[in-house]
VOTORTOR-84628 format. One record per residue: residue number from 1; residue in three letters; y, x, z of N, C-alpha, C in turn. Coordinates in nm, 4 decimals, m for minus. Layout:
N
i,aa,nnorth,neast,nup,canorth,caeast,caup,cnorth,ceast,cup
NUM,ala,Y,X,Z,Y,X,Z,Y,X,Z
...
***
This chain:
70
i,aa,nnorth,neast,nup,canorth,caeast,caup,cnorth,ceast,cup
1,met,m2.8152,1.6712,0.8661,m2.8915,1.5485,0.8831,m2.8295,1.4647,0.9936
2,gln,m2.8282,1.3374,0.9737,m2.7670,1.2459,1.0683,m2.8566,1.2275,1.1901
3,ser,m2.7935,1.2220,1.3077,m2.8693,1.2031,1.4302,m2.9188,1.0588,1.4402
4,leu,m3.0154,1.0379,1.5256,m3.0688,0.9038,1.5475,m2.9597,0.8121,1.6019
5,tyr,m2.8774,0.8640,1.6921,m2.7680,0.7847,1.7480,m2.6720,0.7419,1.6374
6,gly,m2.6373,0.8329,1.5485,m2.5473,0.8014,1.4378,m2.6068,0.6967,1.3455
7,ala,m2.7361,0.7070,1.3185,m2.8034,0.6109,1.2317,m2.8032,0.4718,1.2944
8,ile,m2.8270,0.4647,1.4242,m2.8268,0.3358,1.4945,m2.6857,0.2770,1.4934
9,ala,m2.5847,0.3602,1.5163,m2.4461,0.3126,1.5159,m2.4083,0.2589,1.3780
10,asn,m2.4487,0.3290,1.2724,m2.4187,0.2822,1.1370,m2.4896,0.1505,1.1077
11,tyr,m2.6133,0.1374,1.1526,m2.6882,0.0133,1.1308,m2.6184,m0.1034,1.1990
12,lys,m2.5758,m0.0831,1.3231,m2.5085,m0.1899,1.3971,m2.3774,m0.2274,1.3290
13,lys,m2.3039,m0.1269,1.2805,m2.1764,m0.1527,1.2137,m2.1992,m0.2327,1.0855
14,leu,m2.2983,m0.1922,1.0059,m2.3259,m0.2632,0.8814,m2.3752,m0.4045,0.9088
15,asn,m2.4588,m0.4200,1.0113,m2.5101,m0.5521,1.0475,m2.3960,m0.6433,1.0897
16,tyr,m2.3017,m0.5916,1.1671,m2.1859,m0.6718,1.2099,m2.1041,m0.7154,1.0887
17,met,m2.0799,m0.6220,0.9970,m1.9973,m0.6536,0.8809,m2.0654,m0.7539,0.7886
18,glu,m2.1968,m0.7486,0.7797,m2.2681,m0.8442,0.6958,m2.2611,m0.9847,0.7546
19,asn,m2.2595,m0.9942,0.8869,m2.2583,m1.1254,0.9524,m2.1197,m1.1883,0.9543
20,lys,m2.0158,m1.1098,0.9365,m1.8794,m1.1621,0.9348,m1.8493,m1.2136,0.7949
21,lys,m1.8121,m1.3384,0.7842,m1.7879,m1.4012,0.6544,m1.6559,m1.3523,0.5955
22,ser,m1.6591,m1.3199,0.4669,m1.5390,m1.2788,0.3957,m1.4618,m1.4021,0.3511
23,arg,m1.3310,m1.3995,0.3717,m1.2454,m1.5092,0.3274,m1.2030,m1.4908,0.1826
24,gly,m1.2069,m1.3662,0.1350,m1.1658,m1.3376,m0.0022,m1.1955,m1.1937,m0.0382
25,leu,m1.1431,m1.1503,m0.1534,m1.1689,m1.0155,m0.2041,m1.1201,m0.9072,m0.1084
26,gly,m1.0099,m0.9324,m0.0402,m0.9563,m0.8343,0.0536,m1.0541,m0.8003,0.1653
27,asp,m1.1214,m0.9010,0.2196,m1.2201,m0.8779,0.3254,m1.3383,m0.7979,0.2723
28,thr,m1.3793,m0.8269,0.1499,m1.4920,m0.7550,0.0903,m1.4570,m0.6083,0.0681
29,val,m1.3373,m0.5830,0.0158,m1.2929,m0.4443,m0.0053,m1.2850,m0.3715,0.1288
30,ala,m1.2347,m0.4381,0.2318,m1.2248,m0.3775,0.3649,m1.3631,m0.3410,0.4193
31,lys,m1.4604,m0.4290,0.3996,m1.5971,m0.4007,0.4461,m1.6559,m0.2800,0.3738
32,ile,m1.6343,m0.2729,0.2432,m1.6898,m0.1624,0.1645,m1.6253,m0.0300,0.2041
33,thr,m1.4922,m0.0295,0.2187,m1.4252,0.0959,0.2536,m1.4628,0.1420,0.3943
34,lys,m1.4861,0.0488,0.4834,m1.5273,0.0863,0.6193,m1.6711,0.1402,0.6194
35,ala,m1.7592,0.0755,0.5461,m1.9000,0.1168,0.5429,m1.9188,0.2527,0.4755
36,thr,m1.8347,0.2839,0.3769,m1.8499,0.4100,0.3035,m1.7725,0.5252,0.3667
37,gly,m1.6876,0.4951,0.4638,m1.6107,0.6000,0.5300,m1.4749,0.6246,0.4672
38,ile,m1.4432,0.5530,0.3607,m1.3141,0.5699,0.2951,m1.2007,0.5314,0.3900
39,lys,m1.2197,0.4273,0.4683,m1.1176,0.3802,0.5620,m1.0791,0.4895,0.6609
40,lys,m1.1766,0.5619,0.7096,m1.1506,0.6686,0.8063,m1.0671,0.7803,0.7432
41,val,m1.0991,0.8150,0.6179,m1.0235,0.9177,0.5463,m0.8794,0.8712,0.5244
42,val,m0.8632,0.7464,0.4811,m0.7293,0.6922,0.4571,m0.6483,0.6915,0.5858
43,asp,m0.7092,0.6511,0.6957,m0.6390,0.6494,0.8239,m0.5965,0.7897,0.8663
44,thr,m0.6828,0.8880,0.8447,m0.6511,1.0264,0.8799,m0.5362,1.0793,0.7949
45,val,m0.5427,1.0567,0.6655,m0.4354,1.1017,0.5755,m0.3044,1.0318,0.6110
46,ser,m0.3119,0.9039,0.6403,m0.1936,0.8280,0.6778,m0.1300,0.8839,0.8043
47,lys,m0.2136,0.9207,0.8990,m0.1636,0.9757,1.0250,m0.0990,1.1119,1.0027
48,val,m0.1609,1.1966,0.9202,m0.1085,1.3310,0.8943,0.0232,1.3243,0.8166
49,thr,0.0286,1.2388,0.7161,0.1490,1.2295,0.6323,0.2563,1.1400,0.6932
50,lys,0.2213,1.0699,0.8003,0.3120,0.9765,0.8685,0.3632,0.8671,0.7748
51,lys,0.2784,0.8282,0.6806,0.3087,0.7175,0.5900,0.2051,0.6080,0.6140
52,pro,0.2496,0.4849,0.6356,0.1530,0.3767,0.6591,0.0734,0.3456,0.5324
53,cys,m0.0521,0.3108,0.5503,m0.1368,0.2789,0.4352,m0.1197,0.1333,0.3914
54,asn,m0.0687,0.0489,0.4801,m0.0509,m0.0942,0.4512,m0.1817,m0.1619,0.4126
55,cys,m0.2919,m0.1164,0.4674,m0.4229,m0.1731,0.4352,m0.4314,m0.3209,0.4724
56,gly,m0.3786,m0.3558,0.5876,m0.3843,m0.4945,0.6323,m0.3068,m0.5876,0.5410
57,gln,m0.1886,m0.5437,0.4979,m0.1088,m0.6253,0.4066,m0.1795,m0.6403,0.2721
58,arg,m0.2388,m0.5305,0.2245,m0.3108,m0.5347,0.0968,m0.4311,m0.6281,0.1076
59,gln,m0.5012,m0.6217,0.2208,m0.6174,m0.7078,0.2417,m0.5762,m0.8545,0.2405
60,glu,m0.4689,m0.8888,0.3098,m0.4229,m1.0277,0.3120,m0.3773,m1.0743,0.1740
61,ser,m0.3096,m0.9861,0.1004,m0.2645,m1.0225,m0.0349,m0.3831,m1.0511,m0.1254
62,leu,m0.4849,m0.9662,m0.1193,m0.6036,m0.9879,m0.2018,m0.6767,m1.1155,m0.1619
63,asn,m0.6791,m1.1444,m0.0319,m0.7422,m1.2688,0.0145,m0.6683,m1.3916,m0.0387
64,arg,m0.5351,m1.3860,m0.0420,m0.4571,m1.4979,m0.0954,m0.4758,m1.5132,m0.2461
65,leu,m0.4760,m1.3989,m0.3170,m0.4883,m1.4044,m0.4637,m0.6285,m1.4411,m0.5113
66,phe,m0.7294,m1.3930,m0.4382,m0.8696,m1.4141,m0.4787,m0.9531,m1.4664,m0.3620
67,pro,m0.9273,m1.5911,m0.3193,m1.0041,m1.6475,m0.2070,m1.1451,m1.6867,m0.2519
68,tyr,m1.2352,m1.6873,m0.1543,m1.3713,m1.7355,m0.1784,m1.3737,m1.8813,m0.1331
69,asn,m1.3816,m1.9710,m0.2264,m1.3889,m2.1133,m0.1936,m1.5336,m2.1512,m0.1675
70,lys,m1.5563,m2.2119,m0.0537,m1.6928,m2.2448,m0.0167,m1.7099,m2.3933,m0.0044
***
């Protein structure tokens, strides 16, 4: 079971991500992977295998290809 501190930290993280406006699909994917914990797993695997994940480049590419026009 998750501790109260962990629950509060997750709430603050999700609240921050909801308030930050997405520029495109890349930002949305980044928010989802961070909220679900996938980002942490990818970073750990990347560190162990010593291969870069290129998440930032992928995020920027997706933002350019699929921007949110407002």
